[in-house]
N, C-alpha and C positions, 0 to 999 in steps of 0.2 A: 427394458420398460417392463421385462417381465421377470425383475427384481435387481435390484442393485446389484452390480460386484461388491467386493470385501473393501475396493482402495474410494469406496464412493464418495464423490464430496460437494456431492447436489443438495440438499434440501428437500422435504418436502414442500417446503414452500418452491423452489424448482418447477419439480414435477407439476405441481397446480398449474404453476405458467404457463410451461407448455402446455398441459391439454384444454388452456384457453384457447393458448398459440395456434394449436392442432381447432381448435375448432373455428377458433376463424376464419383460418384458411379453410375449412370445409365447406362453414357456410357460404365467404364468401363468392366462391371457384368450381366443387366440385357438388355443390346439390343444385347449383342450376343448370350443370348439363342433366337431357332429359333422359340416363339411363340410370342415374341418380337421384332423382328427382321424385319419385316414390318406394327410395327405401330408406331400409333403419339404417342409418351407419353403426359401425364396425366399432370406432375409432373409443370411445365411450369406455368400452372393459378392456382396452391398454392397459388404462391408466384404475380401472376399482382399487388394485393394493395400494395403491400411493394414495385414493381418495379415504380411503379405511386407515391408510398407517395416520392420512390429515387427522380426523376422527379424532383417535387417541390420545395424538398431540394436544388436540384443542378441548379432549376434556382432562388434561393434563393442566394444562393451561388455565380451562375455565375455573377446574376448584380450585388452585389458587387465589385465583381471581375472586371466588366468591369468600374465599379465608377474609382476605384485604378489605372485601366491601363491608364481612359483618364488622371490624373488628375498626373500621374508621366510623363504620352506623352509630355505634357502640360508644365512641370516645365522642360522637356530636350528642350522646344521650337518647337514642333513637328516636331523634324527632321524625315528627310529620312534614313528608314532603310535599311540597306545592301545594299546602293546604289539601293534602289526601289524609286517609285516617292511618295509609300504612307507611313506612318510612322507606330511606333512596336506597337500599340494598335490597329492598326486590326487585326496584326501577332497575339497578343495574347491571343485577344478575339476569332479568330478563333481556338487558338488550345484550349482551355477552351473549344468551344463547339466541339468539337470533342472529347472532355471524352463521350458523351453524346451516339454516335454514336456507340464508340467504346464498349459501353454498348451491348448496341443494336444486335452488332455482335458478340460477345464473345458469348454472350447466344446461339446460333445457332438453333432460338427458329424455328420448323418445325410447326409445329401449323400457317399456314399465315393468318387468321384470328388476328389468339394475336399478330401478330409482328408488322401485319399490324398497332392495336393499341398504339403498344409502340413506332412507328416512326411517328404517329399524334401525340402524348405525345411531340417524341421530337419537333421536327416540333412547336409547339405552345410555347416550348422553345425559339423556335431558334429567333422566330418571338418576342417574349417579348423581352429578352437580343436585339437583334440587333435594334431593338426600339427605347431600354432605350440609346442605344449607341450610333444613329443615334441625336436624341434630346441630348446630351453633343453637337456633332459637331458641329448641330444647335446654341447650344449656342454659340461657342467658333466662329464659322460664321457670325453669327448677331453684337458681340464686333467689329464693325468696329473698333477705333481707341487701342482697345488692339490686332489686329491681326494683322499683313505684309498684306501684297497682295500675296506674297512669300509661308508665312504657309495659307492662304485664299486657293492655289490653291492645298496643301499637303493637307487640308483636303479634297477637292472635290475629289482627289484619293483616297483617304480614303472611301469616298461612294461609289464610282466609283468599289473601288478593293472587296466595300464588295456584289457589286451587282455579280460580277466574282465569289468571291467565293464560294457566295449561290449554282449559277452554275454547278460548279463544285463538294459541297457538296452535290446536288439532284443528280448527275452523280454517285457519286459513291455510294448515297442509291441504285444505278439502275433504275432511274427512273419511271416513273406510273407503268410501269408495276409489278415492287415489290415495292414499297411505298404507294400502292393504291391512289385512286385518289386523298382520303379528304386532305393528306398529300402535294401533289400537287398543291392543290386549295390552303393551307396556305404559302407554302415555293414564289408558283407564283403572290399572291396580296403582299407579303412582297416583291420581286424583282421588279418584272413589275410595280406592283400599287405603293406603300409606300416611296419605293428607287427613282424609276424611279421619281414620281414628286419632292420629294426633290432634287435632282441629276437637272435637271431643275430649282426648282423655286432658289437654292442656285447660280448656272450656272447665271441666270441670275441677282441677286443681286453684285454678282462680276463684271459683264458687267458695272451694274450701277453706281456703285460706282469709274469706272472711267469720270463721269457724269463732275461735276465740272471743269476739267481738259482739256475735249476735249471738252467741251461749251466756255472756256475760249478760245483756238485757233478757236473755232466757230466763236466767236463773233468778235475776233481780223479780220478773212477773208473775213465775211459780212463785217466789215469795210471798207476795201478795195476794194472790189466789189463796197459798195455804189461810188465810188472815180472814179470810170470805165464811164469819158464821152466821149462823139463826136461819130460820129461815122467809127470811123479807127478799120478794121479786129482785132482780139484779137489773139494772139503768144502765141500756145503754153509758150515759155520761158516767157511769159510774169504770167501765170497763176501759172506757177510751181514755180514762186517767190515769188507770193500768199499766197501762200499753204503750203508753204516749213513748217512753224511751225507747222501745222495741220498736217503734215504728220510725223510728228518729233513726237507730242506726239502718234498720232496712231503707232509708228513702235515702240516709248516703252513699250505702252500698249502691244505690242503683241508680244513681245518679251517675258516680265513673262511669258504667258502663255501659251508658245511653249513649256514648260517641261512637262505642265500635257499629262496624256491616254488622247489617241486618241479620245475616246467619250467626253470627255469633255474636251477638246482644240478646237472640232468643237462646242461641245456646249457654250461656253463663246465667240469666235470669233464671229459666230453668230449672238450674240443678242450685240457683239460690233458693227457687223453692222449695224443692224438694231435699234439700238441707236442714232447713228453716223447719222443716213437718219433723224430720229425723232427730234434731236437737229436742222438741220440743216435746216428744217420745220419746229420747234419752233420759231428759229431767225431769220428763210422768214418774217416768218409770225405774227408771235410777237402775239400770242390767242390772243379774247378778254377775262378779267375778269369773265365774264359769262360762260364760258368755263371752270367751275370749274376740269370736267374731267378728263383734260389732265396730267398723270400722272407723265409731268415734271414738271408742277406747281411747285410744293414744292422742287426742285435741283438748278431752275432757277429762285429763287423769282428777284435776281438781274438784271435780263437782262430784264424785266416787262417792262417798259419803255423805254429801245433802240430799236431800228432798226424799226423806225414810217414810214422810206423814201418807194415811190413807188418802187417798182425796174424797170428800161428801161427792153426797147428789149435786147440791148446793154449784158446790166448784168444777166439780165435772161440765155442770152447763153452764158459767165463767169462761172454762179454759173452751168451750165449742163454741159461747161470742167471739173469742180470739181468734181463731180459728177466721174465724167471716170476716174479721176487722182487716186483717193481713190479708188474706185475700183482694178485698176491696184496695187491699194498695199495688199489689200487682196488678190490677185489672185497669186501675186508673193512668197505667203507662202507655199509649198506644204503640208505641212504639218500640217495644216489649214482646207483645204478639202471641202473647199464652191465652189457651186456650180455655173455658170455659171448664169447659165438663174434663181437661186433664187437672184442675186443680180441683176442683168434686170430688176428682175421684180419689184425690188424696187425702180431703178433706176425712172423706168415706171413711175411707183406711183408717186414719186415724180418732176420729169418734170411735170407730169399731174397738181402737184400744181401751178406748176411754172408758167406751162402755162396760170395761169388765172388772170396775169398781164398784159397780151398781149389783154388782149379782152376790149370793152366796157362796161361801168357798163351798157346800158340797158342789154348787153348781159348778161353779169353776175345777175341779178337783176329774166332775163329769163330763166337763168340756175338752179339759185337758186328756183324759184316757181315748174319749170319741177319736179324737184328732192324731193321738199317739199309735192308735190302729189303726190310721187310715195314711198314716206317714210309710214311707215306699224305705227299706230294708237296707239296700243294692249298695249305698253308697260306701266302697273300701275303705277301711280302716285296722291300723294294726292291732293286732291279734295278744291280749298280756297272759293265756294261760287258757284248759281247755277244762272245760268240767261235765265229767262224764256222768248224768241221772237218768232211775229209771221213774218208773210210773206203772202204778197199778190203780183199780177202782172198785170200789165197792157196793156193790147195789142193795136196793131194798127186800129183807129175803136173804144177803150172804151173813153166816154167820165170821166169814172169815173172808180176805181179801186173795179166793181163791178164784180162778177161770177154769170155762166151761170151751173147753178149744175142740171145732171141726175143720179137719185140714187146716192145721197150722193154724187158723186166723181165730181170735179171739170172738167170743160169741157177745157183742158188748149192747143192750137194752139201750133206750130213750135216756140221754144227759137226763132225761126227769127220774128217772129211777136209779140215777145215781145218789147215794148216800155220803163216801164220802174219797177224798182221792189221796193215797200213797204218794208222795215221793221219795224215792231213795237214792240219797248224793252216796255215791261207788268210792268214785275219787275225782283226785287231781292233779294234774300233768303239763309238764311244755310250761314252768310258768315264770313270766318277764318282774326278777326282782333285779333289784340294785345290791350288791353285794354290800353287806354291812358290818362282818365278820359275827355275827350274833347266829344261832338258831331261828328258821324258818318253823314256826306254830304259827299253820294258816287255821282259821275259823269259818264257815259259809254261815251267811246270811241271807234267809228266805225270810221276803214278806211280800204278803196277799195285798194289793191293795185293786180295791175295786172305790166306785163308787158308793153305794152303802156302808157293802160289811169295811167294818172297822179290823188295820190292819194289824197283819196277827205275825208275831213273829217266834222267831229259832231258831239258836244258834247250834250248830254242831263241829267239834275239836278236831282234828287228826289223830285215828288213836294207831297209823301207823306209817313212817315214815322214811323213805330212800334219799339218801343225800343223794347216792349218786347219782342220780337222774333225775330227781326231782317228785318224784312220787307219792302222792300223799292218799292213803286209802282212808276212807271215813264208815263203808256201810250203812248205814244210820240213815230214819227213816220218821219222816214226817207227815202226819197227817191232820186233811186238812177235811172239816166236818162241810158239804157241800150246803149252803141251810136256801130254803124256798130264794133267799135277796140275791146271795151268789150266783144260783143256778141263772137268775132272770138277765144276770149282768154282767154275763163268763167270758159274751161277747167282746168285750172290755173293761174287762179283770185281768191285771199283770200279777204273775210271779217273777220279783227280783230279789236277785244276785247281789250280794256283793264279797268277795272272798277279801278277809283281812287278817294279817299278820296279827298273832296276840303279843302287843310288849305287856310287860309286866311294870312296866314305867313308866310313863310318855302318854299311853291311851294306843287304843287299836289302827294301825298301818292300813292303807283299803290294797289289796296289790290289784283287782280288779272288780268289773261291776257288768250284768249282762239285764237284761227283761224277755221273759218266756211270754206267749198269748197262754189266757188261761185256758182260751176255750180249745188249745190244742189238747191240754191234758185230760181232756172227759172225752176223746175220743175213743180210748182206748188204749192199750199197753205200751212204753215206749221205751224205748233207749235211746234216750238224748247225747248228742254231745254239742254241751254249751257255751258259746267261742266267746270268750273275758275281751272285758274295751277298757280305756284308761278313763270313758267317762258318756257319758248316756247322752247319746243327739236328740237334736229337737228340732223343728219346724220354728219359726218366725212368732209366728201364734203361741206356742207350748211358752216360748220365753218368755213372749208376756203374760201370761197369765201368772206364770212362775214367777215374775218380778212384781206384782200383783199382790197374789198372793203374799212375799217377802214383807208387803208392807206391815200385814195385820200382824203388828209384836205380840198384842195379846190373845190372838185365836191361834190355840196350841193343834188342833188339825193342821191350821196350815201350816204353823214351823214346824211342824212334823212331818209333811208334806214335801215342803220345800227342803229338808232339810235330805230327805230321801234322795231324790231327783236328783240334786245338784253337788252330788259326791265325786267325786273327781279323785287320779291313787294320789296319795304321796308316800311311797316306798318306793 
């Protein structure tokens, strides 16, 4: 019993049968002897290695069983089992897993430490087998072309049923008091961690599979909204007619998922709602090409060049009515159980973006700069070079840009006495460019961007180039006059720096870009090392503002601002 010899021909089942024979002998004769009546028997520990070996073989056999169960289930089209929302593979898998628990139960092990070890090993078998089962289900869910929406709903119900069955199994085991903390940790990780995450992800994927059909109707609706002209009050009947096809599509999709278990239905419906709101925003704003992070980009490439028009006040009102009609549809399904507060929160977010269309260009630019000033800059980004810059200030009453120093510090009076800021571009180093076979001739483009002051731009051309270490020396100075309006808005004014490679034929190619808060330049003398990046990073709000400005095709200020902010390296 301490370990089978090399020539042992007995199977694990033989040892388990021997264990039950010894147990029967002990229960029938030994336990009735007064001396042993209240003692914990020691024989179960003799068989512990063989029970653990049995669990290992049971795990391997269960993995094969699960694979065959899913294969058979697939051949039958993942049909619902016995009128239940799930298919038979879930039922078969848990019937098989029940055998392991029955073994532990039949042992009636009074040694609680040993019983806890067995349950912990069993819990690990359950963990491995269920993970394998869910992996097979995920593969089927990801097979979008070969799996219908109705079957996807059944597979999602399989995942949720697995979670429910795990909870029942844990309760049958007696919970933490009987199974132990380690066993609870394994099953809890499986149910509340792995399975919950898989279910959420796959529900989201199912909702996203509706994107093409829903987007098609949103596209049609937006085109109809664009035709609304004049100052007449928009009637609800008119809007019902405009959104009729979109409502039909959402209704059809909702009917499919209504057969799902409540948890699955709620998750998919919520993702459908959020997806619909995102599609409306996407179609309304038509995100810029540089906003590559938008998850809808890969789904809605065919609409990239559409909806370039700017929405009027009337069209914005019509869009808000559309949102209310969609909300009423989702609330009409009591089974979905979406909270009105959640829907209202999403609608408010969309309306806030729609309201941007009503603002003047100068208001949008100011809003953009205020948002950019609050934006965190600790996001790690790849550096494309370093620009060395020195700044000096000229105060009222000074004839030049000299400084009064006391103990090595620059004596700087109030910002309100500053009349000019001198920005000296010293050098450019560590430039990251692809080899083109041509000499690099970098230029530095500085632009002051504020809510009131117009953009002031000046270029500097490299005067000394060292090809060995890509160090470019400029030593040229740019003077910015500090007028009253710039002084008042210095906290949100930006100095944007773009490094470009001068190409005689074919236009300049951008090598790097950066933004510095202008207020930091008014604090005294500085020697700055400015990191250059591939492109500027913005918050979702600022992407929305840029998208609205990009629709103002006849507004030169808007076009210039969008051009400045959407630059990306192309060399």
